[in-house]
N, C-alpha and C positions, 0 to 999 in steps of 0.2 A: 253033786246033787243034780237030780234031773231038772230040766228046764220046766217052768210052769206051763200049763195049757195057755195058748194065746187067748186074747180077750173074747173073741167070738165063740170059741170052743168052751171057754170057761163059763160064758153066759148060758150056753145051751145046757151044760152039765148042771149048773146051779138051778136053772128052771126045771130040769127033769127031777131034781131031788129036793125041791123047795117044799117046806111045810107051812109057812106062814105068809108067803107071797105067791100070787098066781097070775099068770097071763090069761086074760079073758079073750078068747078068739073072736067072739061076737063084738066085744069092745074094740078089738084091733081093727076089725072091718069098718065099724062105725067111725073110728078115728081116721082111718084112711080115706073114707068118703068125705069127711069133713075137711081134710087137708088137701084133697085132690085139686080143687080150683086154684089154690096157691102153688101147689107142687109143680105143676106143668110150667110155671114161670121162674122157678128157682134158677139162679145163676151164681157162679163163684164170685162174680164182680160185686154182688150185693153186699158182701162183707165190708167193703169200703164205702159203698154208696149209702148203706142204711145206718152206719155207725160213725158219727163224726169224730170220735176219739181215736179210731184206728188209723195207722199211718197211711198217708196218701201215696207214698212212693212204692216202688217194687225193687228196692236196692239193698245193699249191705246194711245200711243204717236201719231200714224198716225191718229186716230180719233180726237184727240185734234187739230192736224194740220188742218184737214178738217173743223172742227167747226170754227176755227179762220178765215180761208180763206173764208168760205161762210158767216160768219157774216159780212165780209167786201167786199163781192162780188157784188159791185154796181158801176155804173157811171164811166166808164173808157174812154168814147169817148172824142176825142180831139176837141177843138173849131176850130182849123185849122189842116187839115189832115197832113200837112208837119211839124207841131210842136207838138210833143207828149212827154208825160212823158215816160221815158225809164229807165229801170234798167238793168245794166250789171251784169251778174252772170255766172261764169264758162266759161268766154270767149265769151258769147253770149249776145246780147242786146235784151231785152224783152219789149214788149209794151202791153197795155190793161190789161186784167185780168192776163196774165202771168207775167206782171211786179209786180203785187201784190204777186204772188207766189214766184217769184225770190227774192223779198224783205224779205219775211218771211224766206226763206231758207238762205239768206245772214245773217240775224239777228241770226238765230240759229247757223250758223257756227261761228259767232263772240261771242257766249256764251250768247246771249240775249234770255232769256226764253219767247219769244213772244207767245208761245202756252200754257203757264201756266196760269191757272185761277187767281192765286194770283197776278201774275205779271200784267196781263191785268186789274185787278180790281183797281190797283193803278198807272198804267203807266201815265206819264205826257204828256201833249200836245207836249212839246219839244222833249221828247223821241220818240213819235209817228212820229213826223216830221223827226227825224233822221232815224228811222227804215225804213220808206217808202220814203226816199229821192230819188229824180230822178237824173239820170246822165246827164240830159239835163236841160235847164233853165225852163222847163215846170213842175210844181209840180203835184203830184197826186191830182185829184179833191177831194173836200169835206173832207179835212184832219181833220177838226174840228169834223165833224160828225163821222168819223172813230174812232177818239179818244173817243168821247162820247159813242159809241157803244161798244168799247173794255172795257171801265170801267163798263158799264151797264151789259154786258154779263158775264164778269169775276165775278162780285159780285153775280149775280144770280146763276151762275154755282157753286160757293162756298156755297151759302146759301141753294140751293135746291138739288144739285146733287153731293155733296162731292168734288167739284172742278174738276170733270172729265166728259166729254161728254159720255164716255163709260157707266156711270151709267144711263144717260138719254136714251141711246140706249137700254140698258137692260130692262128698264121699259116699252119699247114699245112691248115687248114679240113677237119679230119677225114680227111686222106688220108695213108696210110702212105708212099706214094711221094713226096709233096710234102715231108713231114717229113724223109725220108731225104735228099732233094736239098738242102733248106735247111741241114741239118747239114753235108753234104759241101761245099757251096759256101762256107759261112761259117767253118768250123773246119778249118784245114789238116791237123791230125793225124788226121782221119777219112778222108783221101783215099787209100784203099787201092786203088791202081791200078797197072798194070804193062803191059808189052808181051809179046805171045805170038804167035808165027807171023805177024808183020807187022801184028797188030791191037792196038789199045789196049783193054784189058779192065779190069773192076773186080770186086772181091769185096765191098767195103764191110762187112767183118765187124762192126766196132764201130758204124758208123752204123746198120746193120740191127738189131743187138741193142739199140741205144738206142731205136729205134722199137718193137721188140717189148716191151722192158721198160716203155716208156711205156704201151703198150696194156695190159700186164699190171698195172701199179701202179694204173691207172685202171679196171681190170677191164672194159675194152672199152666203157666208158660215158662220157657227156659228151664232153669234149675228146678222149678216147681211143677214141671209137667210129669206128674206121677201117674203112670199108666194104671197102677193098682190102688188108686185112691178109694175105690169102693170096698177095699178090704178093711178099711178103718171103720170101727164101730162107733156108736154114740159114746158120749163122755159121761160116765156114770157118776153123777153128783147127787145133790139133795133136792134140786129144783125140778129136774126132769122126771123123777119118780112121782113127784107131787102132781105135775101136769098130766102124766099118764094115768094116774088114779082119778084125776078130775074128768078126764075123757072116758073113763070106764074101761080102759084097756088093761089096767093093773088093779088087782084086788088084794086086800089084806085080811088076815084072820082076825077074829074079834080080839084075841089076846094082843096081837101086835098093834091093831088100831087103837086099843085102849092106851097102850104105852105112848104111841105117837100123839094122841090127843092130850095126854097129861104132860107132854114135853119131856118125857124120860130120855136121858142121854143113852145112846147106843155107842159102845166102843168100836173103833175101827177093827174089823176082823171078827166081831161078834157074828154069830150065825144069822140072826135076823137082819143085821146090817148088810151082810154079804148077799143074802137073798134079795133084799130090796135092790141092790146095785146090779146083781147078775140078771134078775128078771127084767129090770129096766132095759138093759142092753138087748136081751132077747126079744122083748116086746117091740123095740124100735126096729130090729131086724125084720120082724114079721110085718110091721106096718109098712116098711119100705117095700117088701115083697108084694104086699097087697096093693100098694100104690102102682107098682109096675104092672101088675095084673089088670087093674082097673083101666089104666091108660091103654094097655094093649087091646082090651075088650072094646074100648071106644074108638080104637084106631087112631089115637092121638099120639103125637111125637112131642116130648117135652123140649123146651128151649135149651136146657142144659142137662146135666146128669142128675138122676134121682139116686142119691146115695145117703148113707147114715149121717155123713157130715152135714150136708145141707138140711136134712131132716132135723138133726139136733139143733142147729142154729135157729131154724124156724120155730121149733117147740120152745126153745129157751126164750126167744123174743115173745112168743105167744103167752108164756107163763108170766112174764113181766107185764104184758099188756092186759092180762086178765087177773091181776093180783087180787082185786076186790072180789071177783066172782069165786076165787079159790080159797077164800078165808076159812071155809069150813073143812077144807082138805089139809090135813097136817103134813109137814115135811119131816124127815127124820133128822135128829140133831146128833151130829158126830163132829167132834173137833179133831182134825188131823191135817197133815200137810198134803194129802193125796187128792183132796177135792174140797 
């Protein structure tokens, strides 16, 4: 079987053939202008500085934390906005992805070695339910899938990489692309691929965010000094399309908008779901290009790199900070292990 198109080429192909989702060029430029003041100050170090739940270190233990978190980094949206899974940690209540991170840290504080490959390989469903227990009546979604993936990834890490994600990172020889492919080839749950208009395409949301988080936790140094980090695209999920639509950079057809407003579920691999994800990636590529162009015109030099990784991180935080403003903009509802 032929290899699928890589994420960037997949996104371009989807955007060129999309019928219900459109990238608005004027909206892209306006979004870039809005983000410009923040963009010139983006730094890889912000990943740790801005998020208290992320690991502080840049060692093997921190990499194993990142690997477990991104192996389970999917499907946090709540069926009802007012009823959410919530994890209290250090006096703060966390929801969404941060509830997962809080649960991992809570388990580690209690002496549960949840980031150890040998523990993950044999952990039971009841133990997983306890580790990721919610402090509300709403459980974390897809808990059986999370258990299956922990067992699967733990076993593979032991069999192929000596039980440590660091060994996988070192095999990538400081290439973001090579690490992404190593992850996708060896860990089945990361194979975020589908068919669209007769072509096999890929988005690799979790594989790419794993590469990005590896780069971030190592602060772009040592084993994490990826020369090709700018080849990684944004991470196509359900929150980023929502914020791109809010900024006017992404537009939906009336038919699709009606479905989203009524909360209709879209299956993973459905044409409209693929269009939302593919056009989101392409939209962020264009915003990134526009940011670089605007900075060049002004003769400004950014403090760090302007790439899709840091742009994604910023937009994701922006979406959480502007949740109340975005209430009228629907996100697409898809339950799957890929995002």
